N, C-alpha and C positions, 0 to 999 in steps of 0.2 A: 397819794393815798397810802397810808401805812397798813399793810396786811398782816403784820405780826401780832400774835396774841400776847397779851400781858402774861407775865409769869404766874399770877394768881389764877388766871383762866386755865393755864396748862395744869397747874396743881389740882384744880377742881375736876378737870377731865380725868386726871390720873386717879384720884381718890374715888370718884364716882363710877369708874369703870373697873376698879379693883375687885369688885364682887365676882366678876366673871372668872378670874383665876381661882378664887376660893371655891366657887361652884364647880369648876372643872376638876380640881383635885379631889373634892368630896365625891363627885360623880365617879371618878376613876376608882376610888375606894369601894363605893357601892357596886359599880359595874363588875369589878374583878371578883368580889365576894359572891355576888348573885349568880355569876357564871362559873362558879367553882374554880375561879382564878384563870380560866381559859379564855383567851381573846382571839378571835378570828379576824385577821386584818387583810383578808383577800389575797392579793398578789404578794404581800409581804410575808404571809404565812400565819401559822397558828402558834401562839406563845402562851406561857404561863406568866401571870403578872401578880405580884404580891406587894402589899405595903410592908416594908421591912421594919427596922427597929427604931424609927423616929417618926413621930406624928405630932404636929403642932396644930392645934385648933384655936381659932380666934373669933372674936365677936366684933361686929362693926358698930354695935351699940355702945353706950356709955358704961356698961357693966364690966365685970372682970374680963379683961381683953384676951388673955392668952393662956392656954393650957398646953404644956409640952410633956409628951410621954416618950420615954426613951427606954430602950432595952427590951429584950424578949419580943413579944408580939403585941405592940400597943393597939393595933387595930381591933384586937379582941378583948381589950381591957374594959372593965365596967366604967372607968373614968372617961374613956373615949365615947361610949354610948351616952353618958350623962351630958358630956359636952355637946354632942349632936342634938340631944333632946332639948338643950337649953338654947339652941339656935346658933351655936358656933359652927363654923365651917373650917375645912382644912386650909391652913395658911402655909404649911410646909410639910413635905413627906419625903421619906426615903423609899425607893422602890427596888424590886428585883424583877428582872425580866429574864425568862429562860426559854430556850428551845431544846431540842433533843441533845444538843452538843455544847451549847454555849450559855453563859450567864453574864448579864450586865447588871450593874448596880449604879444608882444615881439618886440625887436629891433634887427636888424642885420647890421653889417658892412661888406662891400665888401671885406675887407682885409683878414678876416679869416672865415666869415660866421658863427661865433659862435652866439648862442642865448643869448641875454642880456636883463636884466630887465624883465624877464618872469613873467607874472601874469597868474596864473592858474585859471581855473573855480572855483567859490565858490562851496562849497559842505557841506552837512550835513552828519556826520558819527556818529555812536553810540559810538565809542571809538577811542582812539588815534591810535591804530594799523590799523584799517580800514581807518581812515583818511589818514594816511601815505601811505598806499597801493594805495588809490585813487589818491593821489598827484603823486606818482611814475608812475602810469598808465597814468595819464594826461600828465605828462612830456614826457614819452616815446612816446605817441601818437603825440605830437607836434614835437618831433625830427623825427619821422617817416614821418610825413607830409612834413617837410622841406627837408628831404633826398629824398623823392619821387619826389618832385618838382624839385630838383637839378638833379636827374637822368633823368627826362623827358627833362629838358633843355639840358643836355649834349648829350642825344641821338639825339635830334633835331639839336643841334649845330654841331654835327659831321656828320649829314646826308646831302644828296643832297637837302632835303626840306628846308634847312635853308635860301636859297636865296628867296624862296617864303615867308618864315616867315618874313624876312627883309622887303619885300614889304608890308606885312600886318601891320607891325609895322609902316612903313611910312604912310600907309593909316589911321591907328589909330591916328597918330600925326596930319594928315590933318583934321580928324574929330574933334579932340580936338580943333584945330584952328578954325574950322567953328562954333563950339558950343560956343566959347568965343566971337565971333564977333556978 
């Protein structure tokens, strides 16, 4: 008995699960702005998280598929709000994460949620070995932060509270609209 899935089935699963990454990135945008950019990740600490200078919104429908906003603060641009209101979700975003002493920058695409173009905090180290250990620790912390956010999102997404969260997201969009006018 052949237990392998045909390639078409795998593509179907990939495209029909792709919405989750777009929802997650859109939720991060909402979550950070609604919390004044402060995120409390328990044992990992408290951080500031911002959408940086790149935001790509896309639609899964047959309409205009993608809107890329670059430079400045695209998360606050009228075009970003219009894209959200037309049903587009975040396909790709660049983020800044900060604590009291360090700053990380990276991009993520909704397709696979891998970290791209990671810029780690600058650091001074007495030798190459200590420098490498600090880079590894900073990389692991960034991965842990993103995984914790994704876990929080999935727990919320699968709970009965998600309907209330959708209302809060709608309210957030309305407040963005009011602040633009």
